[in-house]
N, C-alpha and C positions, 0 to 999 in steps of 0.2 A: 894504395887508395886511402888507407887509414892515415897514414902520414901526411898525404895531400891535404885531406879533410880538416885534421888538427891543425896542420900550418895555416890553412885558409882561415879557420876559426880565429886562431890566435892574432894573425897579421891584421884582419878586419876588426877584431875587438880592440886591438892596441890602437888602430886609427882613430876609431871612434871614441876612446878614452882621451887621446890627445885633442881631438875636435872638442869634445865635452868640457875639459879643462880650459881650454882657449875660451869657448863660448861662455864659460862661467864669468869670465872678466867682462863680458858684455853686460851682464846683470849689474855689476858694480858701476859701469859707465851708465847705465840706465838710471840707477839710483841717483848718481850725481847729476845726471841732466835734469831729472825731475825735481830735484832739490833747487836747482839753479832756476828752472822754470817757476817754480812756486814762489822763490825769493823774488824773481823779476816781476812777478804778478802783484806780489803784496807790497813791495816796496816801490816800484815805479808805476803800477797800476796798469801794466802793459804785458803783452806777450809777443813773441815773434813766432810767425809761422813755421820757419825752419826748425825751431825746437820742439814744436809739437809734432811734426812730420818726423823728426830725428827719434823722438820717443817711439812712435809705432814701427819705425824701422828697426830700431834695436829690439823691441819687443819680438818682432816678426824673425829677426835673425836668432835670437835666444831660442825661440819655439822650433824654427825649422832646423837650425843646425844642431840642436840638442836632441833632436828626435832619435836619431840612432843611439845616442849615448843613453837616453831614457831606456829606450827598449833594451839595450844590452844589459842594463842593470834591473831590469824588470820593475821600472818606475813608470811605466805607461799605464794607461787606463785599460782596464780588463775587467769584464764581466766575469767575477770569480765566484759564481754560484757553485760551481762543482770543481773547478780545477785544483783548488788548493786542497781538496780532499783526495785527489788522484795520487797514484803511486808515481814513483819517478818515471817508471817506463810509460805509463799511460799519459803523463805530461810530456814526453818526448815525442809520443805519436800525435798528441794535439798540435805541438809546435811543429812538427814535420808536416802533417797534412794542412795545418792553418796557414803555415808559411808558404807551401807550394801552391795551394788553391787561391789563397786570399790576399796574403801580404805581397808577395813578389809581383803577382800580376797587377795588384793595386798601384804599387810603386812605380811599375814600368809604365802604366797608363797615365799616371800623375806626371812623371817625367816627359812623356811625349807631348801631352796637352800642355803642361806649364812650358816647355820649350817653345811652343808655337805662341803662346800667351807673351812670353817675354821677348821672343823675336820679333813679333809684331810692334811691340812697344819700342825696341831697338831701331826698327827701320823708320819709325817715325820720330825718334829721338824724343820719346815722351819724357816730360818733365812735370813737375806739379803745376796744376791749373791755377794755383793760389799765388798772389804775388808775394814775393819774399819766400816762398816754398823752395824745397831741395830740387836740384837739377838730376836728369838721369835716373828717373824713376824705373827704367828698365832694369837697374842693377838689382834692386830689391825684387824685382819679379824673377830674375834668374836666380836668385837664393832659393826660390821655391823648388827648382830642378836640383839644385846642389842638395837641399835637405832631403829631399826624396832619394836622391843617390845614396846619400849616407844611410838613409833608413833601409834602402834596397840592399846595400852592401851587408849591414848587420842582419838583415833578413836571410841573407845567404849564410851568414856566420851561424844564425840560430838554426837553420836547416842542417848545416854541417854538425853541429853540436848535438841535435837530435838524433841524426844518423849514429855519431859516435857512440851517444848513450845506448840507443838500441843494440849496438855492436859491442857494448860492454867496456868502452874504452873511456876513460876519464879525461874531462878537459879542465882547465883552470877552476871553474866553477865548483869542480868536485875537490881537487887538489892544487890549490895554487902554486905548489913549489914542484911541479912536474918539471923534468929536464926537457930542453927544447926538442930532443929526439926520442923516439919510441922505440 
């Protein structure tokens, strides 16, 4: 059981690390696109609808696809009134209980409702209502499902990590050079 939990933790964490690294490139693309938009507005005194929509699409992708990565590296928003003062064991209990009672059910509910939201948009082939806007708006709506899925997976990894901590088994967070097998 411990080996399964450790492998699950490692595989999900590596997946979210790869997704986070790929998502970081979207930030560079967003910066370039905003720069082009600003130049276009200042030089030509004009803007294009598709550019503005692409800016918020890229921002949404960065936020949604990066959520699991941010959670993995503890860079998410946390009300840290007491948590920072807790022992490693108490933190593991908070992560275990919070993950099972709040994070995983919330992500599951979000995936279900976002799927319905995106599927409705797909059925009607929703696109931008603005002239010159982007087609296939349902694609960005499906990214909500994808982002919630990656966060859900990292929630599973967090729960597995908490169980391993409570059982006295180290993870990469404790010892990055652990061998693949225990």
